[in-house]
N, C-alpha and C positions, 0 to 999 in steps of 0.2 A: 609243732608240726609233725605229723605222722608220715613216716616213710614206708613206701611199699617196696619190699625187697624184690618182687618180680619186675617192677618197673626199672629198678636199678640194674638188675641182672640183664634185662633186655637192652637197656641203654649201653651197658658195658660191652655186651656182645656185638651190638651194632657198631659201636665205636671201634672195636678191634677189627671188625670186618672192613670198615672204611679205611682204617690206617693200613691194613694189609695190602690194600689195592694201590697205595701210593708208591711212587718211585722212592729210592733211597734218599735222593736230594729233597723231595717233599717231606719225607719222614723227618729228616734232619731239621728242615725249616720249621715243621710243626713242633718238634721237641724244643728247639731254641725259643720259639714264641712262647711256649708254656713257661720255660725257665725265666725268660725276661719278664713275663707278666707276674710271676710269683716272687721275683727278686725283691721288690719293695717290701713285701710282707716278711721276707726273711730278715731284711734290714731292721724292721720294726721289732721282730722277735729278738734279734741280737741285742738291740738297744735296751729292751725291756728286761731280758733275762741275764744280760751281761755274760752271755755265752755264745760261742760260734765265731765264724769268720766270713763275713760277706765278701771279703777280698778273695778268698779261695773259691767261692762260688762264681764270682765275677771272672776270675781267671779261666774257669772252665767254660763259661758262656762266651768269653772273648775268643778262646781257642776255637770253639765250634764256629763262631761267626767268621773267623779269619780263615777257615778251612771248609767252607761250604761246597767248594768244587771237588772236594775229596781227592785232590791230586797230590797233596804233600802231607800225608798223615804219618805222624810219628807215634807208633804204637806204645813205646815206652813212656812218652810224654802223656799220652791218653791214660795209661794205667796209673801214672802218678797223679794226674788230675782227679781221676776217679777215687783213688785212695784219699786224697786231700778233701774232696767233697764228702766222702763217707765219714770222715773224722768230725766234720762240723754239721752233720745232719742229725737232728734230734730223732731218736727212735722211740716211737710210742708203743 
């Protein structure tokens, strides 16, 4: 399959434009949805590679799901969750 870089760039630009127009709550919901949809793939990756921690990713997803109203945000907890997720994210 051949990819057209211009099509990709246009898609990316349009996606960024669409996301920029969302409220913070809708952006959070969008991000959570992406994470939840990709989570099963991470579990497969973890099982096959014997590396990673789906539990750390799930902790981050759960924190976001439990704080969608953005009223009780713990900045230190978020920083720790980000650090935890970074440690178990494969960098290619």
